C-alpha positions as CSV (number, residue, x, y, z in Angstrom):
1,M,-9.7,-8.2,-67.8
2,Q,-9.0,-7.0,-64.5
3,T,-7.8,-8.9,-61.5
4,R,-7.8,-8.6,-57.8
5,P,-6.3,-4.8,-56.8
6,I,-3.9,-3.7,-54.3
7,G,-5.5,-1.7,-51.5
8,I,-3.5,1.3,-50.2
9,L,-5.0,3.1,-47.1
10,D,-3.5,6.2,-45.1
11,S,-4.8,8.8,-42.8
12,G,-4.9,10.8,-45.6
13,L,-3.5,11.6,-48.9
14,G,0.1,11.2,-48.0
15,G,-0.1,7.5,-49.0
16,L,-0.1,8.8,-52.7
17,S,3.4,9.0,-52.5
18,V,3.9,4.8,-51.8
19,L,0.8,4.8,-54.4
20,R,3.3,6.3,-57.1
21,E,6.1,4.1,-56.1
22,I,3.6,1.0,-56.6
23,Q,2.2,2.0,-60.0
24,A,5.7,3.0,-61.5
25,L,7.1,-0.5,-60.3
26,L,3.9,-2.6,-61.0
27,P,2.2,-1.0,-64.1
28,G,-0.1,-3.5,-64.5
29,E,-1.8,-3.9,-61.4
30,S,-5.1,-2.3,-60.1
31,L,-4.6,-0.1,-57.2
32,H,-7.6,1.2,-54.9
33,Y,-6.4,3.9,-52.3
34,V,-8.1,4.8,-49.6
35,G,-7.2,8.3,-47.6
36,D,-9.1,8.9,-44.0
37,S,-8.7,12.7,-44.5
38,A,-11.8,12.8,-42.2
39,W,-10.2,11.5,-39.6
40,C,-6.3,13.2,-40.6
41,P,-4.4,13.3,-38.8
42,Y,-3.9,10.4,-37.1
43,G,-0.6,10.8,-35.2
44,P,-1.8,12.4,-32.1
45,K,-4.9,10.8,-31.9
46,P,-4.9,7.3,-29.4
47,V,-4.0,4.1,-30.8
48,A,-7.5,2.4,-30.2
49,Q,-8.7,4.9,-32.3
50,I,-6.4,4.6,-35.0
51,R,-6.6,0.6,-34.8
52,E,-10.5,1.3,-35.5
53,R,-10.1,3.4,-38.1
54,V,-7.8,1.5,-40.0
55,F,-9.9,-2.1,-39.4
56,A,-12.9,-0.5,-40.5
57,I,-10.8,0.8,-44.0
58,T,-9.3,-3.1,-44.4
59,D,-12.9,-4.6,-43.8
60,H,-14.2,-1.8,-46.7
61,L,-10.9,-3.0,-49.1
62,L,-11.6,-6.3,-48.7
63,S,-14.9,-6.0,-49.8
64,L,-13.7,-4.9,-53.0
65,G,-11.4,-7.8,-53.5
66,A,-8.2,-6.6,-52.2
67,K,-5.1,-9.0,-52.5
68,L,-2.6,-7.1,-50.5
69,I,-3.1,-4.2,-48.5
70,V,-0.6,-1.5,-47.8
71,V,-0.6,0.3,-45.0
72,A,0.7,3.5,-46.3
73,C,1.1,5.3,-43.1
74,N,3.9,4.8,-40.4
75,S,0.9,6.1,-37.6
76,A,-1.3,3.1,-38.9
77,T,1.6,0.5,-39.1
78,I,3.0,1.4,-35.8
79,A,-0.9,1.3,-34.3
80,A,-2.0,-1.6,-36.3
81,V,-0.4,-3.9,-38.6
82,E,0.7,-6.6,-36.8
83,S,-2.8,-7.0,-35.6
84,L,-4.1,-6.9,-39.0
85,R,-1.9,-9.8,-40.0
86,A,-3.2,-11.5,-37.5
87,A,-6.7,-10.7,-38.1
88,Y,-6.7,-11.6,-41.6
89,P,-5.3,-14.0,-44.2
90,I,-4.4,-12.2,-46.7
91,P,-0.7,-9.9,-46.5
92,F,-0.5,-6.9,-45.5
93,T,3.1,-4.4,-46.2
94,G,3.3,-1.3,-43.6
95,M,6.2,1.7,-43.2
96,E,8.9,2.2,-41.1
97,P,11.2,5.2,-40.9
98,A,14.4,4.5,-42.9
99,V,16.5,4.8,-39.9
100,K,18.9,1.4,-41.4
101,P,20.3,2.9,-44.2
102,A,20.3,6.3,-42.5
103,A,22.5,4.5,-40.5
104,A,24.5,3.4,-43.4
105,L,24.6,7.0,-45.1
106,T,25.7,9.4,-42.3
107,R,29.4,10.6,-41.5
108,S,28.4,12.7,-38.9
109,G,26.7,10.2,-36.8
110,V,23.9,12.5,-36.5
111,V,20.1,11.7,-37.5
112,G,17.4,13.7,-37.8
113,V,13.7,11.9,-38.0
114,L,10.9,13.7,-38.9
115,A,7.9,11.5,-38.2
116,T,4.3,11.6,-36.1
117,E,3.8,11.6,-32.7
118,A,2.4,7.9,-32.9
119,S,5.3,6.5,-35.3
120,L,8.1,8.2,-32.7
121,A,6.2,6.7,-29.4
122,G,5.8,3.4,-30.9
123,E,7.9,-0.2,-29.9
124,K,8.3,-0.5,-33.2
125,Y,10.3,2.3,-33.6
126,L,12.5,1.9,-30.5
127,R,13.3,-2.0,-31.7
128,L,14.4,-0.2,-34.8
129,V,16.5,2.0,-33.6
130,N,18.2,-0.4,-31.1
131,S,18.8,-2.8,-34.0
132,H,20.7,-0.4,-36.5
133,A,21.2,3.1,-34.6
134,A,22.4,2.4,-31.2
135,S,25.4,4.1,-31.5
136,L,24.1,6.9,-33.5
137,R,22.8,10.1,-32.0
138,L,19.0,10.5,-33.5
139,I,17.1,13.7,-33.1
140,T,13.4,13.1,-33.8
141,R,10.8,15.9,-34.5
142,P,7.0,15.7,-35.5
143,C,6.3,18.1,-37.7
144,P,2.0,18.1,-38.3
145,E,1.9,21.2,-40.1
146,F,3.8,19.2,-43.1
147,V,0.6,17.1,-42.9
148,E,-1.7,20.3,-43.2
149,L,0.2,21.3,-46.1
150,V,0.2,18.2,-48.0
151,E,-3.9,17.6,-47.2
152,A,-4.4,21.7,-48.4
153,G,-2.1,21.0,-51.6
154,I,0.8,23.4,-50.4
155,L,3.7,21.8,-51.5
156,D,5.9,25.1,-52.2
157,G,6.4,28.6,-51.8
158,P,6.4,30.8,-48.6
159,E,4.3,28.7,-46.4
160,A,5.8,25.5,-47.0
161,E,9.6,27.1,-47.0
162,A,8.9,28.5,-43.7
163,A,7.6,25.2,-42.1
164,V,10.4,23.2,-43.7
165,A,13.0,25.7,-42.4
166,C,11.3,26.0,-38.9
167,H,11.9,22.2,-38.4
168,L,15.0,21.4,-40.4
169,E,17.1,24.7,-39.3
170,P,17.5,22.9,-35.6
171,L,18.7,19.0,-37.3
172,L,21.1,21.1,-39.3
173,H,22.6,23.0,-36.4
174,E,23.1,20.2,-34.6
175,G,25.2,18.8,-37.2
176,A,22.6,16.2,-39.0
177,D,23.8,15.2,-42.3
178,V,20.5,12.3,-42.8
179,I,17.0,13.4,-43.0
180,V,14.6,10.3,-42.6
181,L,11.4,11.0,-43.4
182,G,8.9,9.3,-41.5
183,C,5.8,10.1,-42.5
184,T,4.2,9.5,-46.4
185,H,2.8,13.1,-46.0
186,Y,6.5,14.3,-45.9
187,P,7.8,13.7,-49.5
188,F,5.9,15.4,-51.6
189,L,7.9,18.3,-49.7
190,R,11.1,16.6,-50.4
191,P,12.4,19.2,-52.9
192,V,11.6,22.2,-50.8
193,M,13.5,20.5,-48.1
194,E,16.4,19.3,-50.3
195,R,16.6,23.1,-51.4
196,F,16.9,24.0,-48.0
197,V,19.5,21.5,-46.6
198,G,22.0,21.5,-49.8
199,P,23.8,18.7,-51.5
200,D,25.7,17.8,-48.3
201,V,22.6,16.4,-46.5
202,A,20.9,13.2,-47.8
203,V,17.0,13.2,-47.5
204,I,15.4,10.0,-47.6
205,D,12.2,8.1,-47.4
206,T,11.0,4.5,-47.9
207,G,8.2,4.6,-50.9
208,A,10.0,2.9,-53.4
209,A,11.4,0.2,-50.7
210,V,7.6,-0.7,-50.0
211,A,6.4,-1.1,-53.6
212,R,9.7,-3.3,-54.3
213,Q,8.6,-5.5,-50.8
214,V,5.0,-5.5,-52.5
215,R,6.4,-7.1,-55.7
216,R,8.3,-9.5,-53.9
217,R,5.4,-10.5,-51.9
218,L,2.7,-10.8,-55.0
219,E,5.7,-12.9,-56.5
220,Q,6.0,-15.2,-53.4
221,D,2.1,-15.8,-53.2
222,G,1.6,-16.1,-57.3
223,L,-0.5,-12.9,-56.9
224,L,1.0,-10.7,-59.8
225,A,-1.4,-9.3,-62.4
226,P,-1.2,-11.6,-65.4
227,E,0.0,-9.9,-68.9
228,G,-2.7,-8.1,-70.4
229,N,-4.5,-7.1,-67.4
230,R,-5.9,-3.7,-67.8
231,P,-5.0,-1.9,-64.2
232,A,-7.9,0.0,-62.7
233,L,-7.0,3.2,-60.3
234,R,-9.4,4.3,-57.7
235,I,-8.6,7.0,-55.3
236,T,-11.2,7.8,-52.6
237,T,-11.4,9.7,-49.5
238,T,-13.7,9.9,-46.4
239,G,-13.4,13.6,-46.5
240,P,-14.9,16.2,-48.8
241,L,-14.6,14.7,-52.4
242,E,-13.9,18.7,-53.7
243,V,-10.7,18.4,-51.7
244,L,-9.5,15.2,-53.3
245,E,-10.1,16.5,-57.0
246,R,-8.2,19.4,-56.1
247,A,-5.5,18.1,-54.3
248,V,-4.5,14.8,-56.7
249,P,-3.8,16.9,-59.6
250,V,-1.3,18.7,-57.7
251,L,0.4,15.8,-55.5
252,C,0.4,13.7,-58.8
253,P,0.5,15.3,-61.9
254,G,-0.4,13.7,-65.1
255,L,-2.1,10.6,-62.8
256,A,-5.3,9.2,-64.8
257,A,-7.3,7.7,-61.5
258,E,-10.8,7.5,-61.1
259,L,-11.9,9.5,-57.9
260,G,-14.7,9.3,-55.2
261,R,-15.8,9.1,-51.8
262,A,-15.0,5.8,-49.8
263,R,-18.8,5.6,-48.3
264,G,-19.9,4.0,-45.5
265,L,-16.5,5.2,-43.5
266,D,-17.6,8.6,-42.3
C-alpha cells in the first residue's frame, strides 16, 4: 500500500538537503521532489516570477496527490508561502533562516547570515530579526556561487574552498561566531565551511527543524503514513535529466530514488 506523498519543491537541487532530513525522520513517508533547475536560481529574480513558478509546481504536486507541501527554498518561502496557504486547503511548511537559534548561540553578538537576495530583502526576514536578534549585529551576504557549485555537484576541492573563503573570511574578520545557512543549497557545502571556520564558530541550518515541523503537522492532521506503507521516493527536475542523474549520487550518496523530468513545467 502507498499513501499520498509529501511534496517538496525548490528552485533546484538545494532542497534535497531538506528531503534527506525528512526521509531520515519519516522513513515510511512517500516523497515527491521537484527541483526547478531550469529557472534556478530564484534569489535574484522578481518576486512575481518566483511566485508564478511556485504556484505552477504546487499545482503539479497536487495533481500527483500531495497531502502536504514543503517549500524547501528560502526565496520561494519569502515570495509565496503565505499566498499558497491562502489559495490551497492543504498544509504548507516553509523555510526561514535560523536567526533565533543563532541569537541563543552567539557569544560575540555578531552573526553571519548567508542567504539569497530575495530572502534578505523580504519582510519575513526583517520581522525575524526584529523579534529575535534586534540587539545583535547581523552581517548578511548573498552567495550565488554556492548555488552554482551545488547545482554542478561540486561540494569540495579548490573551487568550493575558494568560494567559502571569499564569503566567510570577512564575517570572521568582523567577529562572527555563528554562521546561519539561509539557503537550502548551502548545507551541502557545510563540511567545507566547518573546516574553514574551525571549532569555535557554529554553522547552523534549519533542515532538521523543518522535518520535525512536517512530522508535527502530519500528526496534527492525522496524515501520517500507516505502518506497512511502502514509501516511494521520486526526484524530478525541470532542467536536464542528465544533470540530475549526475548530481543526486554526489549530493545524497546511497539515496534510492526514481529520477525523472517534471513534465509540463518547462
